[in-house]
N, C-alpha and C positions, 0 to 999 in steps of 0.2 A: 884727363889726359889730352894733351894737344901735341904730342910728339909726331913728327912726320912719319915715322915708321910704325905708328900704332903699337899695339901689344902683340908681340910675335913669339911664336915657338920656333926657334931657329933649328933645334935638333929634334927631329920627329920623335925619337925615343925618349927624350927627356921631359917634354911638356914644359909648361910655364912655371912649374914650381908651386908649392903649396900656397904662396901668397896670391897667386893669380887664379887658383882653381874655383874661387867664388868671388864674383864681381857684384857688389851691391852699392846702390846709390852713387853710381859713377856717371860721368859724362865723358864719352870717348869720341873725339871729333878731329877732323882735319888730318887723319892718318893717310898715308899713301903706301901702296904696295907696288913697287916697280922692279924691273930687272928680269932675271930668268928663274927657271925652276919654281921653287915654292916662294920666292921673294915677291912674285907678282900676284899673289892670292891673299885676300883678307886685308883690306885697307885699314879697318879698325881693329879687328881681332883675327889672328890666324893661328890655328893650333891643330895638333894631331894627337889622337889616341889617348885622351884622358877625359873624364867626366867634368866638364865645366858647367858652372851654374851662374847665370846672369840674372840679376833680380833688381828691379827698380832702377834701371839705367836708361840713358839716352845715348844712342850710337848714331852720330849724324855727320854729314859732310865729309865722309871718307871716300877714298878712291882706290880701286884695284885695276892694275893694267890688264889683268886677265879675269879672275873670278872672285866673287864675294866682296863687293864694295864695302859693305859694313862688316860682315863676318864670313870667314871661311872655316869649314870644319871637315876633317877627313878621318875616318876610322874611329870616331868617338861619339859620345851620346850627350850632347849639350842640352841643358834645360834652360829655357829663356822665359822668364816670368815678369809680368808687369813692366815691360820695357818698350820704349819707342825707338824704332829704327827708321830714320828719315833722312831724305836728301843725300843718299849714298849712290855711288855710281861704279859699275864694273864695265870695263871695255868689252868683255865677252859675255859672261853669264852671271846671273845672281846679283842684281844691283844691291839689294838689301842683305840677302843671305845666300850662300852657296854651300851645299853639303854633298859629299860624294863618298865612295869607297866604304859602303856598309855602315855609314853613320846612322844614328837614330836621333833625329831632331825632335824635341818636344817644345811647343810654344803654348803659353797660356796667358790670356789677358794682355796681349801685345798689339801694337799698332805698327804696321809696315806701310810707310807712306812716302810718296814722291821719290821713290828710288828708280833707277833706270839701268839698263844694260843694252848692249848692241844686238846680241844674238837671241838670248832666251832668259826668261825669268826676271822681269823687271823688279818684282818684289822679292821672290824666293825662287831659287832653282834647286831641285832635289833630284840627284841622279844616283842610281844604284844604291839607294838608301831608303830609310823610313822617315816619314814625317807624321807626327800626331799634333794637330793644332786645334785648340778649342778656345772659345770666347775671345777671338781675336779679329782684327780688322786689317784687310789688305786694300789700300785705297790709293788711287791716282798714281800708280806705277806704270812704266811703259818699257816695252822691248819689241823685238821682232816677233817672237813666238812666246806666248804666255805672258801677257802684259802684267798680270798679277802674280800668278803661280805657275811654275813649270815643273811637271812630274814626269821623269823619263826613266825607263828601264827599271821599274820597281814592281814586277809582277809577283814577287814572293815576299815583299816587305809590307804590303797592305797598308798604304798610307790612309790616314783618317782625318777628315776635315769636319769638325763638329761645332755647331752653333757659332759659325763665323760669318762675317759680313765682308763680301768681296765686291767692291764698287769703284766705278769710274777709272778702271784700268784700260790701257790701250795697247793693242798688238798690231804692228804694221802688217803682220801676216796672219797667223792662226791663234785663236784662243785669247780673246780680250781679257777675260777674267782668269780662266784656267785652261791649260792644255795638258792632256795626259797622253803619253806615248808609251805603249807597251806596259801598261800599269793597270792595277785593279783597285783603285781607292774606294773608300766609303765616304760619300759626301752626304751629310745628314744634318737636318735642322739648321740649315744655313740660308743666307740671303745673298743672291748674286744679281746685282742690278747695275744698269747704266755703264756696262763695259762695251768696248767695241773692238772688232778685229775684222780682217778680210773675210774669214770664215769661222764660224763658231764664236759669235760675239760674246756670249756668256761662258760657254764651255766648248772646247774642241777636243774630240776624242779620236785618237789615231791608234789603231791596233790595240784598243783598250776595252776592258769589260767592267766598268765600275758599277757600283750600286749607288743611285742617287735617290734619297728618300727624305720626305718632309722638308723639302727645300723650295724656296721661292726663286724663280728665275724670271726676272721682269725688266722690261725697258732696256734690254741689251740690243745691240745692233751689229749686223754684219755688212760689210761693204759689198759682199757678193752673196754668200749663202749661209743659212743656219743662224738666224738672229739670236735664238736662245741657245741651241745646241747644234753642233755640226759633227756628223759621224763619217769616219773613214775606216772601213774594215773593223768595226766595233760593234759590240752587242751589249749595251748597258741594260740594267734594270732601272726603270724610272717608276718609283712607287710613291704615291701620295705626294705629288709635287704640284705646284701652281706655276705653269709656264705661260706667262701672260704679257701682252703688250710689247713683245719683241718685234724686231723689224729686220728684214733682209732687203737691202737697198738695190742689189744687183738687178740688171735687166739683161735677159738673154736666156739661152737654152737651158743651161745648168743652174741658173740662179733661182733657187727655190727654198721653201721652208722658212717661213717667218718664225715659227716656234722651234721646229726641229727639222734639220736637213739630213736625210740619209743619202749621202752624196756619192760615195765611191767605195770600191771593194765589196766584199760580202759582209752584210750586216744583219743581225738578228735581234733587234731591240725588243724588250718587253715593256709596255707602258700600261700601268694599271692605277686606278683610283686617282687619276691625275686630271687637272684642269688645263686645257689648251684653248685659250680664249683671247681675242683681241690682238693676235699676232698678224703681221702683215708681210706679204711677199708677192712678187709677180706671179709665181706659181706655187700653190699649196700654202695658203696663209698659215695653217696650223702645222702641217707636216708636208714636206716635199721628198718624194722618193725617186731618185734618178740612178739607181744602181741595183745590182743583184741583191735581193733582200727577202727576208721573211719577217714581217713586222706583226706583232701581236698587241692589239689595243683592246682593253676590256674595262668595264665599270668606270669609265672616264667621261668627262664633259668636254666634248669636241665641238667647237663653234662651226656651224655649217654641216655637222655630221660627217658622213663619208665624203661629201663634196668639199669639205675643208682640207682634204688630203689629196695631193697631186701624186699620182702613181704612174711614172713613166713606163710604158710597156715595151721596154727593150732591155737587153742584157749583153754582157760582154761575150757570153757563150751562146751559140745557137740552141734554141729549144728551152732556154732558161728564162723564166719570167719573174717579175716582181710580184710577190704575194703578200697579202696581209689579212690577218684574222681580225675581224671587227665585230665585237659582240657585247651586248649588255651595256652599251654606251648611251648617253643622253646628249641632246643639243639644246642647252638652255642657259640663259644668262646666269652666271654663278652668284650674282648679287653680292659683291664685295662691300665691306663697310665704307671704305674710301679709297677706290682705286686711282691710279694715275689716269690722266684725262686723255692720253694718246699713246701711240706706239713709238718705240725708238728712244734714243738717248736724250732727246730734247724734252722729255717729260720725266719727272722724278719718280722712280720706282722705289726709292729707299724710304721716303717719308710716307708713302701710301700705306693704307691699312688693308691687308689682304685677308683679314678674317671674313668669315661668311656672315651675312645678315640672317636674322631669325627666319626669314621667308625663303632662304636659298633652297633651290632644288637639288643642291649637292649634299644636303644633310641626309644621312642614313641611306646613301645610294651607292656606296662602295661595295667591294666584293664581300658577300655575306659569309664567306668561309674564312675571312681574315679577322684576326683578333681586334677588338675595339681598344685594347690596351688601356690608356689613361683617359679616355674620353669621359667628361663629367656626366653624371646622371641629371635629367633623363636623357639617355643616349639612343633609344630606339633599338638597342641590341644589334646595331649594324654600323660599320665604320663610315665616316664621312669621306667624300671626295675632296681632294685638295691638300695643300701643304700642312694643314693643322689636323687632318684626320688621324685618329689614333693617339692624339696628344691631349694634354690637359688644357690646351687652348682651343679645342674643338668646340664648335657651336653646338649647344644642346638641341635636342629635338624641338621643333617649333611649337612650343606651348602645350604639347600633348604628353601625357605620362600615364602608363598603364602598369599597375603592379598586380601580381597574382599571389594568393596565399591559400593553402599551403603549396609550396613547390620545392622539391618534388612531392608527388602523391604516392604514398605507400599503403597498399591495401592489406599488408600483413599476410597471415596464413588463412586460407579459405578452403573449406571442404569442397572437393570436386563436384561441380554441378550446382553449387550454391552461389547465388548472386550476392555481391557485396557492393556497397556504394559509398562514395565520399563526396563532399561538397567543396567546391572551390569558390573563392571570392575575388572578384575583379574590381579594383578601385582605380578610378581616374583621378590622379592627384595633380593633373595639369590645369591649364587655363582654357583649353578648347575641348570641344566634344570629340570623343574617340568613336570611330565607326568600325565595328568588327565585320569583316566581309566574308571570311571563310575559316573553317577549321578542318583539320586533317589528322587522321590516325592511320598508321600503317597496318596494324593488327586489329582491324575493327570488328573481328569476330569475338575476340577476348575482351577488348575495351570498347566503351561507347561513351558518348557525351551528349547532354541535352543542350549544349551551347550552340546557338545558331546566329545568323546575322542579326546584329543589333547595334544600338548606339548607347554610349554611356556618357552622361553629362559630367562636366567638371564637379568634383566632389562626390559624385554618386558611386555607390557600391552595388554591383550586380552579382548574382550567384548562378552557378550551374552545377548539375549533378554529373559525376563521372562514375561509370559502372564497370565492375570487373566480374566476369563470369567465365570461368574456365572449366573444361572437362579434361581430366588427366587420369592416367592409370597408375601413376606413382607420384612422388614428390617432384614438382617442376616449378621453375621460376619464369615468369612472363614479364617482359618489359616492352615499353612503347614510348612514343613521344606525342603529346597533344600539341599540334602546331596551330597557333592562333594568328591569323593574318588580319591586318587593319589597313584602312585606307591611308592612314598617316605613316605607313611603313614601319610601325612599331611591331615587328613580328616577334612573337614570344614562343618559346619551346618549353613545355612542361613535362619533365620525365615522369613516367608512370611505372609502377612495379607491383606485382602481386604474386603470391605463392599459393599454388594449388596442390592438394594432396588427397589421397585415399587412405583410409585407415583411421588411426587415432593420433591426435596431437596432444602430447603431454604438456599441459599448461602449468601445472603446479610444480613447485620445487621439491615438495615432499610427496613421496609415492609409497603405496602399499597395496596389497591385494594380489589379484591374479591377472596376468596379461595372457590373453588367449589368441589362438590363430585366427579366429573369426573376426577379431578387431585389429589384426595385424595389417600392415606394419605400424609400429609405434614410432612417432617422430619426437625427438628430444631437441628443442631449440636452445636450451640453456642448461646450466648445472642442476642436477637433481640429487636428492639423497633419500634413502629409505627412512620413513617416519620412525622416530624412536619407539622402541618396544613393540614394533610391528615387523611383518615380513612382506617381501615381494617375491611372488612365484611367477617365473616366466615359463610358460608352457612350451611344448614342442611346436616346431614350425613357426615360431614367432620371430619376426624380423624387427630389430631395434635399430633405427637410423638416427645418427647424431647430425643435426643440420645447423647447429649454432656456430658461433665464432670460435671453433676449436683449432 
């Protein structure tokens, strides 16, 4: 299509008709949306209130006098697949795509490139709507706010950006890559690199509380503050991210936070299992705090440690100070495979390899209470720090592997006061020696172990005795966990369980004879039946307890 008016839904209630509800293998270009009301929205495609599917198309060189240079959608749920949206322009918002009024925009395997708008959302502008985007690229778009992506007033729509690459976008004000205003998106498994804005070079958050997880934020730049992320009245969760080699160029009192700037309003960010390294700013290379805030940083790799954090001791209200919880963090070169060679947009963060090397100190150093999820074995039973922690791209534990069998250890039924033992076997299936430094049992009166500090060479199998000895006045189940700690941080927990009883345990499935009070109670852990042609006499004051899976 090369019509000046593009493809238009003139009457909001009518839609485009069945012929236009699915666009496949089309080129839509040089459309213009000018005039008043709805005529100035959607240079290439403009439609309302019906489910449009766009697949394998190119939408390029279109223009809208107001919103949606390439596509405008309102009150409907378009699906855009395998489509390139390039070189479109909107005079106000959404150079490539603009959606509003409870729309639900879905994009998959799309490229949004070289689009522009004057006010917000050079690539995409999403207002009062939902956007779910995966496996897509937003590249080299520009606007005032949100050079790549603008998400506004979407607190109940829960936008999701999954496995996307957002790069080389430019905002003359806030949010070079992404800006979120009053929204709570999930940004996961994505790469945000080489974007620039006045504040929040990679991401600008304003009155927003997103979750950012397993995401690389690298080589972005802010002309003033927040090279990687800039916060205004926002409380994001930043989990398992790599925020590296970003730069805040500003010079002056408020210009801080090469990695993250906690700049204004009340902010309560949570930062966990995250690498903040190689970022540069006049104040607070890694994090700059210049507002009322409570910042929690744990199980992360922070270059310079707490000295890499600038915490301005002032607040807008008398008596209120900036506080941050800083615990269980490390300060060590994360040892990336092939990082960019400097900070800021002059160095390419997109082609760098931000995986960890085998000797990285970030391996198995994340929150021990967090699931390791898809990390490949050997994984040390503890999540890695950084963007690939908890994923199938996580670096395995450095050459060490320790397996235990059996696990769990079940001692079965044991007469009260009688000691029972089991043997466990420890095998080093890795390439380096494993050093066991400590073991721990909570209930060491009932359970004990002969395992002590030792070393196990590659390929070697060691053994240790675990003992169960309990005294009980009736049937009782005891549990514990044998914690094995190693120098290589391969910490292993072995569940232990034993059952103690007084009286008689009925082991056979066929029973006969006399059950007396002197040998009571009788415990039956499985189905029993009276032996054929025999009798079972149960005497007075005899207790029979069924303890099997009934």
